[in-house]
Every structure is written in C-alpha cells, then in structure tokens.
N, C-alpha and C positions, 0 to 999 in steps of 0.2 A: 226398887233395885238398880235401873240404871242410875238413877240420884247417887246413890252411895255408893258406885261405881266409881263417877265423875270428880265427886269431893275430892280424893284423894291426888286426882291428877290434876285438878284444877285449883286447889292449895300450894302443889309445887311448882305447878306452873307459873302461881303467882308469888311465891319463893323465890323461885330464878330470875324473875322478874326484877322482884325487886333489890337482888344482890349483884342486877347487870351481870351476869351468865350470855355470854355470847355477845356481847357490847366492849368487846376491850378496845381500849382507845389508846393503850399503851404506845408510847415513841419509842425510838431508836435506845434510849435508857432505863425501859423496862417501866415509867412511869405516867401515869393515865396524866390525859389535860386535866389541870383544874376548871373549874365552872367559871364561863368568862362573864363578870357583870353587865350587866347594860350600861351603854353608853347613857348620858345623861343629853335630854333635849337638847337643842339650839346648837350655835355654833361659837361660843363666847369660853374661854379657856375651862379646861380639865377641874373640879373641887380636885385640892390636892388629896382628898382621901379616895381618889380612883385611883391615881398616880401610885401610889402608896399600895394601894391594893393589888392595882398590876405589876407592880416591882415583885411584891411576895409573891404572888401566884405563880407568877411568871417561871421562877427560883423555885418554888416548889414543883412545880411541875417537871421540874428538870432534874430533882432531886437532890438539889443544894441544900446541905445544912441551913437550919433554923437562921435567921438573922441575929447576929451577933449584938446583944445588948448594948453593949457600950455605945458600938458603931450608930445603932436605932438610937439610941437616946441623944445622940449628937444632933439627931434632926428634928424628934418630938419634944426635947427639952430645949430646945434654942432661943435664946431671948428674940423678943420681935424686933429689935431693933440690928439684926445681924441677918448675912446672904443666907444662913442655915434655916431661920426661918421661911426660905422661900423653896423650901425642896423639900426632897422625901431619900431618903437612902437603906438602902440593903448590903447586906455582906455577907457572903457565905463561906465559913472556912472547911476547907477538909479537916478531917480529921480520923480516927483510927477505923470507921465502920464505913465510911463514906469519901472515897475520893470524889475532886474537882479536876476536870478535866474539859479538852475542847468540846468533846461530845455534849456531854451538861451544856456549855456554854454554847454551841449549836442550837439545843434547845429550849434556853432559854429566848434566845434572839427569836426563834420560829415563835413561842409563844406570846413576847410581845406582838408580832407580824398579825399575830390571830384575834390579837385584842386593838388593831388601830394603829398600832406604830408603822412608822414610815420610814425608813432607810433614810439619812438627813446626811450621813459623814461615811465615808467609804471605809473601808476597814483600815485598821494599822496594824500590822504585824511584826514582830521581832521572835526571827527564828533561832534554834542554835546550830553554830557555823559547820557542827559535825555532823550531826544527826539531823540537820534540816527539819528537828521537831521545834513548834511554837510554842514558845513558853512565855509569851506577852500579847493579847487578842485584845484591842478597842474597836466598838460600834457607836455611833449614834444615830439616834432615830427621835422623832419630832410629832407631836400631837396637840391640837388644839390649845396653844398658845405654852408649850410644855416641850424641851428636849430631856432628853434619857440617855447618858453617856453608861454600856453597858464594860465591863473591862472583866478579863480574865489573866491572871499572873498565877504561873506553876510553882511553888514551890522547891526551895531543895531538898536534897536527897529524896527522890521517889516521890516526891508531890508532897510532903508534909507542909506545910502552911501556906498552900495551893487556896487560890480565892476567886470568886464571882463575886464581883462589886457591880449596883448597880445606884446611879444619883439622878433625880427626879431634877431638873431645874424649872421653874414658873419665872417666864422669860420678864413676864410685866412685873412680874412683883420684884426681881434683881432690880430692873431699870428706875423702877419707883423710887426703891432705896438707896440707890447710886450705889450699888452693892458688885462685886466680882463674883464674877462665878467661878463655886468650889471645884476642884479637882479632885477627881479621885484618891 
C-alpha cells in the first residue's frame, strides 16, 4: 500500500522538477537566463559560431525580439573577401508587443559577462537634455581574439523602432584581410 501512496507523489515531484518549478532564474526583465554553452578548450580565438550564439543568447535572455533577418544576412551571407565575413551581428527591434529599453540593454550586458566577455570600452551615453533619459548607449567587450560592440538606440515617439544591436569582430580575420572594422 505504501508504494501506491508514494507513486503519485514521486510522479508529481519529478514533473515539477522537470518543469523547473522553484528554480526561477528570471532577471529584472522577467526573462530566464539562456543556458551558457561551454567555451572551447585552449586560449586561441573563439570560433565564430560561439560568438554568434553568445550574441543571440544574451539578447534572448533579455527578451529582445529576434534578430532582424536582413541584418543577420549581412553577416551570414557576406562574401569571403569582405570585412563582414569576419564578424557576427544581431539586431533586435522593438515591436508592438515588446519594448526595447535600457533595462533590456543592461540585461544583455550582464548576460555577455556571464559568458566570459570582459568590458573593454568605457560606456558612451547620450541623454535627453530635458528629461535626462538615455536615448543612446554603447559598450565594448573582448574575449579571445574578438571584440563585441553593444548599442542601444531609442526610437522616436514612445520607443517605436528602438533597437539593441551587437556586432562581434574577429580581430585576426580583420587584420589578415586588411579590413576596416564595421560600425554599428
């Protein structure tokens, strides 16, 4: 009889554990952190696929809308003899359902730090002279041969077209090709 009494409890505990009940990893934007892929062994440059994943995962964890397809294609379909072939890019634009703001921007930065990215550039900010609200912010990070520039731009009229974009730049690739680094 004891087995039949414990069986429903055990099934409930297993089900709750599988759904993550009680393990809320949500941040201030209300989104759970995206799992962090282990870094490849060694000290050489990170492979591009890891950088691309870091950019997308940090944005997803912050609840930033998906990468704009035309923006992503600029990097994934770049000719091999271009500077964009040495980079990775992500741009998430506000839409009717999801606002893009400084809270999401700060979460993106936190998520990048969790993935081993180190601050390499002091933040640049531009503020509204009347309200003091930040309408543009830019931070730079480095990790294993790559630089990442993260930028927030507030759109006009209530944040429509606000965006957060991230650009990863493989320094060795850029130098070998004699390319100028792309700008956000």
